[in-house]
N, CA, C and O atoms as a printed pandas DataFrame, in Angstrom:
     atom_number atom_name residue_name chain_id  residue_number  x_coord  y_coord  z_coord
0              1         N          UNK        A               1  -58.316  115.326   50.185
1              2        CA          UNK        A               1  -58.982  114.171   50.568
2              3         C          UNK        A               1  -58.375  112.933   50.622
3              4         O          UNK        A               1  -58.148  112.186   51.573
4              5         N          UNK        A               2  -58.198  112.861   49.685
5              6        CA          UNK        A               2  -57.255  111.515   49.025
6              7         C          UNK        A               2  -58.284  110.552   48.933
7              8         O          UNK        A               2  -59.487  110.722   48.735
8              9         N          UNK        A               3  -57.384  109.116   49.172
9             10        CA          UNK        A               3  -57.969  107.940   49.075
10            11         C          UNK        A               3  -58.148  107.211   50.797
11            12         O          UNK        A               3  -58.810  106.223   51.117
12            13         N          UNK        A               4  -57.423  107.983   51.549
13            14        CA          UNK        A               4  -57.493  107.135   52.713
14            15         C          UNK        A               4  -58.486  107.065   53.588
15            16         O          UNK        A               4  -58.303  106.303   54.538
16            17         N          UNK        A               5  -59.287  107.530   53.545
17            18        CA          UNK        A               5  -60.477  107.496   54.377
18            19         C          UNK        A               5  -61.899  107.061   53.719
19            20         O          UNK        A               5  -63.053  107.371   54.015
20            21         N          UNK        A               6  -61.270  106.083   52.544
21            22        CA          UNK        A               6  -62.316  105.136   51.730
22            23         C          UNK        A               6  -61.931  103.635   51.909
23            24         O          UNK        A               6  -60.764  103.247   51.864
24            25         N          UNK        A               7  -62.950  102.868   52.103
25            26        CA          UNK        A               7  -62.771  101.596   51.865
26            27         C          UNK        A               7  -62.027  101.011   50.683
27            28         O          UNK        A               7  -61.961  101.633   49.623
28            29         N          UNK        A               8  -61.491   99.874   50.841
29            30        CA          UNK        A               8  -60.746   99.190   49.215
30            31         C          UNK        A               8  -60.758   97.725   49.357
31            32         O          UNK        A               8  -60.599   97.093   50.402
32            33         N          UNK        A               9  -60.967   97.265   48.173
33            34        CA          UNK        A               9  -61.622   96.028   48.452
34            35         C          UNK        A               9  -60.694   95.136   47.262
35            36         O          UNK        A               9  -60.598   95.750   46.199
36            37         N          UNK        A              10  -60.026   93.828   47.293
37            38        CA          UNK        A              10  -59.499   93.424   46.168
38            39         C          UNK        A              10  -60.585   92.684   45.269
39            40         O          UNK        A              10  -61.699   92.276   45.599
40            41         N          UNK        A              11  -59.971   92.631   44.096
41            42        CA          UNK        A              11  -60.925   92.105   43.048
42            43         C          UNK        A              11  -60.321   90.991   41.968
43            44         O          UNK        A              11  -59.480   91.320   41.131
44            45         N          UNK        A              12  -60.846   89.628   42.079
45            46        CA          UNK        A              12  -59.893   89.051   41.199
46            47         C          UNK        A              12  -60.975   88.272   40.201
47            48         O          UNK        A              12  -62.105   87.800   40.332
48            49         N          UNK        A              13  -59.927   88.409   39.055
49            50        CA          UNK        A              13  -60.432   87.630   37.877
50            51         C          UNK        A              13  -60.473   86.067   37.787
51            52         O          UNK        A              13  -59.455   85.388   37.916
52            53         N          UNK        A              14  -61.830   85.494   37.535
53            54        CA          UNK        A              14  -61.249   83.832   37.472
54            55         C          UNK        A              14  -62.011   83.527   36.069
55            56         O          UNK        A              14  -62.702   84.366   35.492
56            57         N          UNK        A              15  -61.802   82.310   35.642
57            58        CA          UNK        A              15  -62.120   81.985   34.333
58            59         C          UNK        A              15  -63.311   80.944   34.147
59            60         O          UNK        A              15  -63.511   80.369   33.076
60            61         N          UNK        A              16  -64.129   80.744   35.355
61            62        CA          UNK        A              16  -64.899   79.691   35.658
62            63         C          UNK        A              16  -65.969   80.291   37.125
63            64         O          UNK        A              16  -65.331   80.499   38.158
64            65         N          UNK        A              17  -67.110   80.478   37.164
65            66        CA          UNK        A              17  -67.646   81.113   37.932
66            67         C          UNK        A              17  -68.013   79.887   39.119
67            68         O          UNK        A              17  -67.928   80.026   40.339
68            69         N          UNK        A              18  -68.373   78.858   38.489
69            70        CA          UNK        A              18  -68.763   77.602   39.293
70            71         C          UNK        A              18  -67.427   76.966   40.104
71            72         O          UNK        A              18  -67.510   76.608   41.279
72            73         N          UNK        A              19  -66.320   76.884   39.403
73            74        CA          UNK        A              19  -64.808   76.202   39.758
74            75         C          UNK        A              19  -64.723   77.523   40.772
75            76         O          UNK        A              19  -64.817   77.120   41.931
76            77         N          UNK        A              20  -64.600   78.734   40.718
77            78        CA          UNK        A              20  -64.279   79.528   41.528
78            79         C          UNK        A              20  -65.294   79.576   42.758
79            80         O          UNK        A              20  -64.840   79.777   43.884
80            81         N          UNK        A              21  -66.571   79.407   42.573
81            82        CA          UNK        A              21  -67.079   79.662   43.914
82            83         C          UNK        A              21  -67.117   78.572   44.638
83            84         O          UNK        A              21  -67.436   78.579   45.827
84            85         N          UNK        A              22  -66.729   77.331   43.857
85            86        CA          UNK        A              22  -66.530   75.938   44.840
86            87         C          UNK        A              22  -65.310   76.305   45.524
87            88         O          UNK        A              22  -65.364   75.715   46.602
88            89         N          UNK        A              23  -64.182   77.006   45.458
89            90        CA          UNK        A              23  -62.941   77.229   45.751
90            91         C          UNK        A              23  -62.963   78.201   47.025
91            92         O          UNK        A              23  -62.189   78.102   47.977
92            93         N          UNK        A              24  -63.784   78.974   46.911
93            94        CA          UNK        A              24  -63.958   80.183   47.880
94            95         C          UNK        A              24  -64.811   79.810   48.464
95            96         O          UNK        A              24  -64.365   79.675   49.603
96            97         N          UNK        A              25  -66.160   79.436   48.451
97            98        CA          UNK        A              25  -66.753   79.263   49.557
98            99         C          UNK        A              25  -66.938   77.791   50.066
99           100         O          UNK        A              25  -67.489   77.562   51.143
100          101         N          UNK        A              26  -66.416   76.718   49.178
101          102        CA          UNK        A              26  -66.146   75.281   49.854
102          103         C          UNK        A              26  -64.859   75.340   50.539
103          104         O          UNK        A              26  -65.013   75.496   51.750
104          105         N          UNK        A              27  -63.996   75.288   50.275
105          106        CA          UNK        A              27  -62.199   75.097   50.658
106          107         C          UNK        A              27  -62.054   76.449   51.507
107          108         O          UNK        A              27  -61.755   76.241   52.683
108          109         N          UNK        A              28  -62.192   77.656   51.182
109          110        CA          UNK        A              28  -62.004   79.218   51.700
110          111         C          UNK        A              28  -63.193   79.417   52.738
111          112         O          UNK        A              28  -62.924   80.101   53.725
112          113         N          UNK        A              29  -64.372   78.938   52.635
113          114        CA          UNK        A              29  -65.224   78.912   53.447
114          115         C          UNK        A              29  -65.935   80.527   53.677
115          116         O          UNK        A              29  -66.344   81.097   54.688
116          117         N          UNK        A              30  -65.871   80.866   52.482
117          118        CA          UNK        A              30  -66.026   82.349   52.363
118          119         C          UNK        A              30  -67.595   82.301   52.249
119          120         O          UNK        A              30  -68.059   81.563   51.380
120          121         N          UNK        A              31  -68.442   83.009   53.034
121          122        CA          UNK        A              31  -69.803   83.190   52.307
122          123         C          UNK        A              31  -70.066   84.264   51.077
123          124         O          UNK        A              31  -69.610   85.405   51.008
124          125         N          UNK        A              32  -70.700   83.769   50.374
125          126        CA          UNK        A              32  -70.444   84.696   48.937
126          127         C          UNK        A              32  -71.926   84.993   48.821
127          128         O          UNK        A              32  -72.883   84.250   49.039
128          129         N          UNK        A              33  -71.881   86.483   48.357
129          130        CA          UNK        A              33  -73.031   87.236   48.090
130          131         C          UNK        A              33  -73.018   87.391   46.329
131          132         O          UNK        A              33  -71.920   87.621   45.822
132          133         N          UNK        A              34  -73.955   87.293   45.623
133          134        CA          UNK        A              34  -74.456   87.493   44.221
134          135         C          UNK        A              34  -73.985   88.910   44.078
135          136         O          UNK        A              34  -74.110   89.708   45.007
136          137         N          UNK        A              35  -73.332   89.300   42.690
137          138        CA          UNK        A              35  -73.019   90.644   42.394
138          139         C          UNK        A              35  -73.976   91.358   41.527
139          140         O          UNK        A              35  -75.115   91.403   41.991
140          141         N          UNK        A              36  -73.840   91.787   40.664
141          142        CA          UNK        A              36  -75.013   92.433   39.674
142          143         C          UNK        A              36  -75.186   91.824   38.744
143          144         O          UNK        A              36  -76.162   92.097   38.044
144          145         N          UNK        A              37  -74.228   90.675   38.349
145          146        CA          UNK        A              37  -74.897   89.738   37.417
146          147         C          UNK        A              37  -74.449   88.719   37.615
147          148         O          UNK        A              37  -73.637   88.642   38.537
148          149         N          UNK        A              38  -74.861   87.224   36.658
149          150        CA          UNK        A              38  -74.518   85.980   37.373
150          151         C          UNK        A              38  -72.823   85.949   37.103
151          152         O          UNK        A              38  -72.383   84.933   37.641
152          153         N          UNK        A              39  -71.939   86.587   36.567
153          154        CA          UNK        A              39  -70.431   86.390   36.544
154          155         C          UNK        A              39  -69.659   87.099   37.606
155          156         O          UNK        A              39  -68.430   87.022   37.597
156          157         N          UNK        A              40  -70.451   87.960   38.756
157          158        CA          UNK        A              40  -69.943   88.344   39.654
158          159         C          UNK        A              40  -70.436   88.016   41.084
159          160         O          UNK        A              40  -71.639   88.013   41.344
160          161         N          UNK        A              41  -69.676   87.796   41.825
161          162        CA          UNK        A              41  -69.499   87.072   43.426
162          163         C          UNK        A              41  -68.720   88.406   44.186
163          164         O          UNK        A              41  -67.787   88.965   43.608
164          165         N          UNK        A              42  -69.234   88.898   45.651
165          166        CA          UNK        A              42  -68.527   89.253   46.854
166          167         C          UNK        A              42  -68.825   88.753   47.849
167          168         O          UNK        A              42  -69.909   88.583   48.407
168          169         N          UNK        A              43  -67.210   88.353   48.232
169          170        CA          UNK        A              43  -67.153   87.567   49.418
170          171         C          UNK        A              43  -66.702   88.395   50.790
171          172         O          UNK        A              43  -65.521   88.704   50.946
172          173         N          UNK        A              44  -67.728   88.739   51.787
173          174        CA          UNK        A              44  -67.683   89.900   52.937
174          175         C          UNK        A              44  -66.563   89.008   53.807
175          176         O          UNK        A              44  -66.618   87.827   54.151
176          177         N          UNK        A              45  -65.446   90.093   54.050
177          178        CA          UNK        A              45  -64.169   89.245   55.138
178          179         C          UNK        A              45  -64.021   90.506   56.430
179          180         O          UNK        A              45  -64.714   91.504   56.238
180          181         N          UNK        A              46  -63.410   90.491   57.335
181          182        CA          UNK        A              46  -63.169   90.905   58.013
182          183         C          UNK        A              46  -63.084   92.405   58.353
183          184         O          UNK        A              46  -62.378   92.835   57.441
184          185         N          UNK        A              47  -63.374   93.354   59.077
185          186        CA          UNK        A              47  -63.456   94.812   59.095
186          187         C          UNK        A              47  -64.013   95.535   58.062
187          188         O          UNK        A              47  -63.647   96.653   57.699
188          189         N          UNK        A              48  -65.121   94.712   57.485
189          190        CA          UNK        A              48  -65.619   95.685   56.255
190          191         C          UNK        A              48  -65.085   95.663   54.948
191          192         O          UNK        A              48  -65.582   96.289   54.012
192          193         N          UNK        A              49  -63.954   94.861   54.863
193          194        CA          UNK        A              49  -63.551   94.232   53.636
194          195         C          UNK        A              49  -64.006   93.451   52.630
195          196         O          UNK        A              49  -65.017   92.842   52.981
196          197         N          UNK        A              50  -63.652   93.211   51.470
197          198        CA          UNK        A              50  -64.339   92.134   50.851
198          199         C          UNK        A              50  -63.369   91.698   49.696
199          200         O          UNK        A              50  -62.333   92.330   49.486
200          201         N          UNK        A              51  -63.681   90.746   49.051
201          202        CA          UNK        A              51  -62.862   90.026   48.065
202          203         C          UNK        A              51  -64.237   89.981   46.994
203          204         O          UNK        A              51  -65.302   89.378   47.127
204          205         N          UNK        A              52  -63.648   91.060   45.661
205          206        CA          UNK        A              52  -65.095   90.764   44.394
206          207         C          UNK        A              52  -64.149   89.783   43.314
207          208         O          UNK        A              52  -62.996   89.900   42.900
208          209         N          UNK        A              53  -65.211   88.784   43.084
209          210        CA          UNK        A              53  -64.846   87.802   42.285
210          211         C          UNK        A              53  -65.595   88.008   41.148
211          212         O          UNK        A              53  -66.820   87.939   41.245
212          213         N          UNK        A              54  -64.851   88.352   39.624
213          214        CA          UNK        A              54  -65.798   88.185   38.470
214          215         C          UNK        A              54  -64.714   87.435   37.623
215          216         O          UNK        A              54  -63.485   87.377   37.574
216          217         N          UNK        A              55  -66.091   86.739   36.806
217          218        CA          UNK        A              55  -65.373   86.038   35.501
218          219         C          UNK        A              55  -64.953   86.933   34.121
219          220         O          UNK        A              55  -65.621   87.720   33.451
220          221         N          UNK        A              56  -63.953   86.599   34.030
221          222        CA          UNK        A              56  -62.812   87.350   32.978
222          223         C          UNK        A              56  -61.917   86.442   32.617
223          224         O          UNK        A              56  -60.764   86.654   32.990
224          225         N          UNK        A              57  -62.203   85.147   31.770
225          226        CA          UNK        A              57  -61.146   84.083   31.452
226          227         C          UNK        A              57  -60.021   84.941   30.385
227          228         O          UNK        A              57  -59.247   84.127   29.880
228          229         N          UNK        A              58  -59.841   85.899   30.081
229          230        CA          UNK        A              58  -58.741   86.190   29.545
230          231         C          UNK        A              58  -57.899   87.278   30.585
231          232         O          UNK        A              58  -56.936   87.872   30.101
232          233         N          UNK        A              59  -58.215   87.487   31.784
233          234        CA          UNK        A              59  -57.264   87.924   32.466
234          235         C          UNK        A              59  -57.042   87.151   33.804
235          236         O          UNK        A              59  -56.087   87.498   34.500
236          237         N          UNK        A              60  -57.842   86.139   34.217
237          238        CA          UNK        A              60  -57.783   85.388   35.244
238          239         C          UNK        A              60  -56.569   84.743   35.156
239          240         O          UNK        A              60  -56.264   84.167   34.112
240          241         N          UNK        A              61  -55.775   84.762   36.188
241          242        CA          UNK        A              61  -54.697   84.351   36.656
242          243         C          UNK        A              61  -53.392   85.025   35.794
243          244         O          UNK        A              61  -52.346   84.420   35.561
244          245         N          UNK        A              62  -53.551   85.747   35.577
245          246        CA          UNK        A              62  -52.419   86.594   35.038
246          247         C          UNK        A              62  -51.363   87.101   35.785
247          248         O          UNK        A              62  -50.178   87.084   35.452
248          249         N          UNK        A              63  -52.023   87.730   37.210
249          250        CA          UNK        A              63  -51.048   88.448   37.984
250          251         C          UNK        A              63  -49.580   87.528   37.954
251          252         O          UNK        A              63  -49.399   86.388   37.525
252          253         N          UNK        A              64  -48.832   88.277   38.445
253          254        CA          UNK        A              64  -47.732   87.212   38.679
254          255         C          UNK        A              64  -46.984   87.678   39.994
255          256         O          UNK        A              64  -45.802   87.491   40.281
256          257         N          UNK        A              65  -48.132   88.446   40.849
257          258        CA          UNK        A              65  -47.596   88.620   42.458
258          259         C          UNK        A              65  -48.828   88.458   43.174
259          260         O          UNK        A              65  -49.838   88.391   42.473
260          261         N          UNK        A              66  -48.949   88.389   44.287
261          262        CA          UNK        A              66  -49.964   88.414   45.585
262          263         C          UNK        A              66  -50.934   89.187   44.885
263          264         O          UNK        A              66  -50.631   90.276   44.398
264          265         N          UNK        A              67  -52.262   88.627   44.785
265          266        CA          UNK        A              67  -53.279   89.692   44.676
266          267         C          UNK        A              67  -54.091   90.303   45.808
267          268         O          UNK        A              67  -54.640   91.403   45.745
268          269         N          UNK        A              68  -54.110   89.561   46.743
269          270        CA          UNK        A              68  -54.885   90.089   48.059
270          271         C          UNK        A              68  -53.820   88.999   49.369
271          272         O          UNK        A              68  -53.005   88.077   49.334
272          273         N          UNK        A              69  -54.426   89.756   50.262
273          274        CA          UNK        A              69  -53.777   89.031   51.675
274          275         C          UNK        A              69  -54.605   89.517   52.653
275          276         O          UNK        A              69  -54.933   90.689   52.839
276          277         N          UNK        A              70  -55.050   88.133   53.516
277          278        CA          UNK        A              70  -55.782   88.022   54.900
278          279         C          UNK        A              70  -54.776   88.201   55.930
279          280         O          UNK        A              70  -53.721   87.569   55.988
280          281         N          UNK        A              71  -55.191   89.170   56.807
281          282        CA          UNK        A              71  -54.035   89.152   58.137
282          283         C          UNK        A              71  -54.771   88.265   59.164
283          284         O          UNK        A              71  -55.988   88.386   59.301
284          285         N          UNK        A              72  -54.135   87.471   59.811
285          286        CA          UNK        A              72  -54.470   86.752   60.486
286          287         C          UNK        A              72  -54.108   86.384   62.157
287          288         O          UNK        A              72  -52.879   86.464   62.179
288          289         N          UNK        A              73  -54.397   86.158   63.034
289          290        CA          UNK        A              73  -54.180   86.164   64.574
290          291         C          UNK        A              73  -52.933   84.433   64.763
291          292         O          UNK        A              73  -51.968   84.455   65.527
292          293         N          UNK        A              74  -53.194   83.515   64.141
293          294        CA          UNK        A              74  -53.133   82.390   64.259
294          295         C          UNK        A              74  -52.840   81.582   63.318
295          296         O          UNK        A              74  -53.300   80.445   63.210
296          297         N          UNK        A              75  -51.810   82.271   62.340
297          298        CA          UNK        A              75  -51.309   81.625   60.923
298          299         C          UNK        A              75  -51.445   80.268   61.237
299          300         O          UNK        A              75  -52.561   79.752   61.183
300          301         N          UNK        A              76  -50.460   79.626   61.558
301          302        CA          UNK        A              76  -50.376   78.078   61.745
302          303         C          UNK        A              76  -51.540   77.269   61.767
303          304         O          UNK        A              76  -51.674   76.249   61.090
304          305         N          UNK        A              77  -52.668   77.893   62.820
305          306        CA          UNK        A              77  -54.230   77.285   62.929
306          307         C          UNK        A              77  -54.931   77.495   61.331
307          308         O          UNK        A              77  -55.260   76.489   60.702
308          309         N          UNK        A              78  -55.139   78.966   60.702
309          310        CA          UNK        A              78  -55.696   78.837   59.598
310          311         C          UNK        A              78  -55.010   78.221   58.476
311          312         O          UNK        A              78  -55.633   78.124   57.419
312          313         N          UNK        A              79  -53.818   77.790   58.551
313          314        CA          UNK        A              79  -53.382   76.745   57.693
314          315         C          UNK        A              79  -53.592   75.426   57.670
315          316         O          UNK        A              79  -53.733   74.784   56.629
316          317         N          UNK        A              80  -53.629   74.891   58.959
317          318        CA          UNK        A              80  -53.826   73.673   59.084
318          319         C          UNK        A              80  -55.438   73.362   58.950
319          320         O          UNK        A              80  -55.892   72.254   58.666
320          321         N          UNK        A              81  -56.212   74.536   59.206
321          322        CA          UNK        A              81  -57.848   74.437   58.610
322          323         C          UNK        A              81  -57.890   74.424   57.293
323          324         O          UNK        A              81  -58.791   73.792   56.740
324          325         N          UNK        A              82  -57.210   74.913   56.766
325          326        CA          UNK        A              82  -57.026   75.491   55.029
326          327         C          UNK        A              82  -56.829   74.221   54.233
327          328         O          UNK        A              82  -57.478   73.796   53.278
328          329         N          UNK        A              83  -55.482   73.573   55.029
329          330        CA          UNK        A              83  -55.120   72.365   54.426
330          331         C          UNK        A              83  -56.258   71.319   54.645
331          332         O          UNK        A              83  -56.850   70.838   53.678
332          333         N          UNK        A              84  -56.512   71.021   55.753
333          334        CA          UNK        A              84  -57.767   70.326   55.671
334          335         C          UNK        A              84  -59.192   70.299   54.786
335          336         O          UNK        A              84  -59.860   69.300   54.519
336          337         N          UNK        A              85  -59.376   71.255   54.526
337          338        CA          UNK        A              85  -60.363   71.659   53.692
338          339         C          UNK        A              85  -60.044   71.386   51.853
339          340         O          UNK        A              85  -60.887   71.325   50.958
340          341         N          UNK        A              86  -58.528   71.261   51.744
341          342        CA          UNK        A              86  -58.086   70.900   50.792
342          343         C          UNK        A              86  -56.999   72.105   49.897
343          344         O          UNK        A              86  -56.576   71.894   48.760
344          345         N          UNK        A              87  -56.775   73.034   50.503
345          346        CA          UNK        A              87  -56.157   73.674   49.752
346          347         C          UNK        A              87  -54.531   73.529   50.054
347          348         O          UNK        A              87  -53.938   73.064   51.027
348          349         N          UNK        A              88  -54.131   74.027   49.011
349          350        CA          UNK        A              88  -52.558   73.513   48.996
350          351         C          UNK        A              88  -51.659   75.088   48.944
351          352         O          UNK        A              88  -51.903   76.109   48.300
352          353         N          UNK        A              89  -50.603   74.781   49.862
353          354        CA          UNK        A              89  -49.872   76.010   49.978
354          355         C          UNK        A              89  -48.587   76.052   49.071
355          356         O          UNK        A              89  -48.045   75.006   48.716
356          357         N          UNK        A              90  -48.132   77.248   48.719
357          358        CA          UNK        A              90  -47.003   77.253   47.720
358          359         C          UNK        A              90  -45.799   76.816   48.564
359          360         O          UNK        A              90  -45.684   77.242   49.713
360          361         N          UNK        A              91  -44.902   75.981   48.030
361          362        CA          UNK        A              91  -43.462   75.740   48.695
362          363         C          UNK        A              91  -42.277   76.636   47.980
363          364         O          UNK        A              91  -42.149   76.419   46.775
364          365         N          UNK        A              92  -41.571   77.418   48.447
365          366        CA          UNK        A              92  -40.797   78.000   48.174
366          367         C          UNK        A              92  -39.094   77.730   48.781
367          368         O          UNK        A              92  -38.849   77.780   49.986
368          369         N          UNK        A              93  -38.201   77.492   47.909
369          370        CA          UNK        A              93  -37.066   77.326   48.606
370          371         C          UNK        A              93  -36.292   78.102   48.729
371          372         O          UNK        A              93  -35.425   77.842   49.563
372          373         N          UNK        A              94  -36.177   79.629   47.875
373          374        CA          UNK        A              94  -35.525   80.961   47.905
374          375         C          UNK        A              94  -36.393   81.962   47.365
375          376         O          UNK        A              94  -37.442   81.517   46.898
376          377         N          UNK        A              95  -36.253   83.002   47.319
377          378        CA          UNK        A              95  -35.186   83.743   48.847
378          379         C          UNK        A              95  -36.223   83.806   49.966
379          380         O          UNK        A              95  -35.690   84.403   50.901
380          381         N          UNK        A              96  -37.649   83.399   50.326
381          382        CA          UNK        A              96  -38.342   83.267   51.030
382          383         C          UNK        A              96  -38.868   81.749   51.595
383          384         O          UNK        A              96  -40.051   81.440   51.743
384          385         N          UNK        A              97  -37.841   80.989   51.838
385          386        CA          UNK        A              97  -37.780   79.784   52.244
386          387         C          UNK        A              97  -39.126   78.960   53.054
387          388         O          UNK        A              97  -39.232   79.390   54.203
388          389         N          UNK        A              98  -39.874   78.189   52.815
389          390        CA          UNK        A              98  -41.034   77.622   53.551
390          391         C          UNK        A              98  -40.811   76.492   53.996
391          392         O          UNK        A              98  -40.281   75.566   53.381
392          393         N          UNK        A              99  -41.329   76.490   55.463
393          394        CA          UNK        A              99  -41.341   74.818   55.619
394          395         C          UNK        A              99  -42.199   74.043   55.341
395          396         O          UNK        A              99  -42.684   74.452   54.286
396          397         N          UNK        A             100  -42.805   72.953   55.719
397          398        CA          UNK        A             100  -43.179   71.943   54.767
398          399         C          UNK        A             100  -44.799   72.158   54.928
399          400         O          UNK        A             100  -45.523   71.390   54.295
400          401         N          UNK        A             101  -45.314   73.033   55.639
401          402        CA          UNK        A             101  -46.840   73.167   55.563
402          403         C          UNK        A             101  -46.921   74.693   54.543
403          404         O          UNK        A             101  -48.000   75.107   54.120
404          405         N          UNK        A             102  -45.689   75.345   54.281
405          406        CA          UNK        A             102  -46.041   76.368   53.390
406          407         C          UNK        A             102  -45.625   78.146   53.930
407          408         O          UNK        A             102  -45.504   79.249   53.396
408          409         N          UNK        A             103  -45.507   77.462   55.473
409          410        CA          UNK        A             103  -45.099   78.817   55.892
410          411         C          UNK        A             103  -43.612   79.116   55.999
411          412         O          UNK        A             103  -42.713   78.294   56.171
412          413         N          UNK        A             104  -43.493   80.626   55.849
413          414        CA          UNK        A             104  -42.247   81.472   55.915
414          415         C          UNK        A             104  -42.156   82.090   57.132
415          416         O          UNK        A             104  -43.088   82.757   57.582
416          417         N          UNK        A             105  -41.272   81.955   57.621
417          418        CA          UNK        A             105  -41.003   82.879   58.894
418          419         C          UNK        A             105  -39.842   83.622   58.615
419          420         O          UNK        A             105  -38.670   83.294   58.431
420          421         N          UNK        A             106  -40.690   85.159   58.631
421          422        CA          UNK        A             106  -39.296   86.348   58.272
422          423         C          UNK        A             106  -38.581   86.621   59.432
423          424         O          UNK        A             106  -37.418   86.993   59.274
424          425         N          UNK        A             107  -39.121   86.495   60.836
425          426        CA          UNK        A             107  -38.511   87.096   62.115
426          427         C          UNK        A             107  -39.250   87.948   62.664
427          428         O          UNK        A             107  -39.446   87.894   63.878
428          429         N          UNK        A             108  -39.983   89.199   61.645
429          430        CA          UNK        A             108  -41.169   89.799   62.260
430          431         C          UNK        A             108  -42.356   89.518   61.771
431          432         O          UNK        A             108  -43.225   90.364   61.562
432          433         N          UNK        A             109  -42.493   87.985   61.504
433          434        CA          UNK        A             109  -43.879   87.762   61.128
434          435         C          UNK        A             109  -43.709   86.189   60.190
435          436         O          UNK        A             109  -42.648   85.690   59.815
436          437         N          UNK        A             110  -44.908   85.725   60.010
437          438        CA          UNK        A             110  -45.167   84.492   59.324
438          439         C          UNK        A             110  -46.253   84.573   58.155
439          440         O          UNK        A             110  -47.368   85.002   58.451
440          441         N          UNK        A             111  -46.029   84.248   57.071
441          442        CA          UNK        A             111  -46.589   84.158   55.707
442          443         C          UNK        A             111  -46.796   82.940   54.901
443          444         O          UNK        A             111  -45.827   82.296   54.499
444          445         N          UNK        A             112  -47.646   82.695   54.721
445          446        CA          UNK        A             112  -48.080   81.372   53.722
446          447         C          UNK        A             112  -48.861   81.726   52.238
447          448         O          UNK        A             112  -49.959   82.277   52.322
448          449         N          UNK        A             113  -48.531   81.542   51.426
449          450        CA          UNK        A             113  -49.241   81.671   50.102
450          451         C          UNK        A             113  -50.301   80.095   49.411
451          452         O          UNK        A             113  -50.136   78.876   49.460
452          453         N          UNK        A             114  -51.115   80.799   48.958
453          454        CA          UNK        A             114  -52.018   79.497   48.376
454          455         C          UNK        A             114  -52.509   80.154   47.051
455          456         O          UNK        A             114  -52.637   81.377   47.002
456          457         N          UNK        A             115  -52.776   79.389   46.008
457          458        CA          UNK        A             115  -53.423   79.779   44.651
458          459         C          UNK        A             115  -54.617   79.227   44.416
459          460         O          UNK        A             115  -54.816   78.016   44.505
460          461         N          UNK        A             116  -55.635   80.217   44.049
461          462        CA          UNK        A             116  -56.819   79.456   43.504
462          463         C          UNK        A             116  -56.667   78.884   41.981
463          464         O          UNK        A             116  -55.672   79.075   41.282
464          465         N          UNK        A             117  -57.946   78.074   41.550
465          466        CA          UNK        A             117  -57.776   77.124   40.548
466          467         C          UNK        A             117  -57.472   77.941   39.398
467          468         O          UNK        A             117  -56.831   77.329   38.544
468          469         N          UNK        A             118  -57.753   79.195   39.110
469          470        CA          UNK        A             118  -56.755   80.221   37.925
470          471         C          UNK        A             118  -55.222   80.128   38.482
471          472         O          UNK        A             118  -54.398   79.875   37.604
472          473         N          UNK        A             119  -54.796   80.266   39.592
473          474        CA          UNK        A             119  -53.638   80.623   39.468
474          475         C          UNK        A             119  -53.288   81.850   40.402
475          476         O          UNK        A             119  -52.181   82.048   40.901
476          477         N          UNK        A             120  -54.508   82.711   40.572
477          478        CA          UNK        A             120  -54.031   83.857   41.696
478          479         C          UNK        A             120  -53.691   83.518   42.846
479          480         O          UNK        A             120  -54.295   82.748   43.592
480          481         N          UNK        A             121  -52.489   84.202   43.085
481          482        CA          UNK        A             121  -51.736   84.139   44.364
482          483         C          UNK        A             121  -52.424   84.776   45.588
483          484         O          UNK        A             121  -52.396   86.002   45.480
484          485         N          UNK        A             122  -52.983   84.391   46.626
485          486        CA          UNK        A             122  -53.323   84.964   48.156
486          487         C          UNK        A             122  -52.110   84.437   48.722
487          488         O          UNK        A             122  -51.369   83.494   48.445
488          489         N          UNK        A             123  -52.142   85.573   49.831
489          490        CA          UNK        A             123  -51.618   85.199   51.217
490          491         C          UNK        A             123  -52.209   85.445   52.604
491          492         O          UNK        A             123  -53.057   86.299   52.864
492          493         N          UNK        A             124  -51.750   84.737   53.308
493          494        CA          UNK        A             124  -52.231   84.745   54.818
494          495         C          UNK        A             124  -50.703   85.293   55.742
495          496         O          UNK        A             124  -49.596   84.757   55.691
496          497         N          UNK        A             125  -50.988   86.139   56.303
497          498        CA          UNK        A             125  -49.898   86.822   57.020
498          499         C          UNK        A             125  -50.166   86.932   58.654
499          500         O          UNK        A             125  -51.326   87.275   58.880
500          501         N          UNK        A             126  -49.550   86.771   59.571
501          502        CA          UNK        A             126  -49.453   86.931   60.617
502          503         C          UNK        A             126  -48.149   87.844   61.152
503          504         O          UNK        A             126  -47.012   87.370   61.133
504          505         N          UNK        A             127  -48.420   89.153   61.613
505          506        CA          UNK        A             127  -47.294   89.935   62.425
506          507         C          UNK        A             127  -47.047   89.583   63.863
507          508         O          UNK        A             127  -47.799   89.303   64.798
508          509         N          UNK        A             128  -45.373   89.719   63.695
509          510        CA          UNK        A             128  -45.058   89.030   65.429
510          511         C          UNK        A             128  -45.545   90.485   65.775
511          512         O          UNK        A             128  -45.670   91.409   64.972
512          513         N          UNK        A             129  -45.880   90.519   67.586
513          514        CA          UNK        A             129  -46.150   91.553   68.330
514          515         C          UNK        A             129  -44.848   92.509   68.371
515          516         O          UNK        A             129  -43.774   92.017   68.024
516          517         N          UNK        A             130  -44.890   93.475   68.666
517          518        CA          UNK        A             130  -43.793   94.327   69.022
518          519         C          UNK        A             130  -43.776   94.426   69.893
519          520         O          UNK        A             130  -44.852   94.274   70.470
520          521         N          UNK        A             131  -42.623   94.744   70.672
521          522        CA          UNK        A             131  -42.304   94.482   72.337
522          523         C          UNK        A             131  -42.192   96.209   72.800
523          524         O          UNK        A             131  -41.962   96.521   73.968
């Protein structure tokens, strides 16, 4: 059977629950639901997916790669909305050169990266339709 028929969700360690909730709920506008204790929160996203945030200062922001990605239909619109909400997008000169708003166009799609207050990296991606 394997795992292919089961749902999966991302889990992200943060150092301070209050600061994380302010970012995820305030800037990203994700509706939060309390987890099993005061140090955990779940943010439901599209298609039954979720982002689970838990307080673990020793592990917060330690990942060196993208921890989760949202697939979006209109990347530029979502980036503009998040910039207005106070989210800062990463700027990369090479090898994935980004424009002034932090958007990288790979030719097969567009992607933009941002970090939460602990430095956890997230991505927004829009895949170009295939012909």
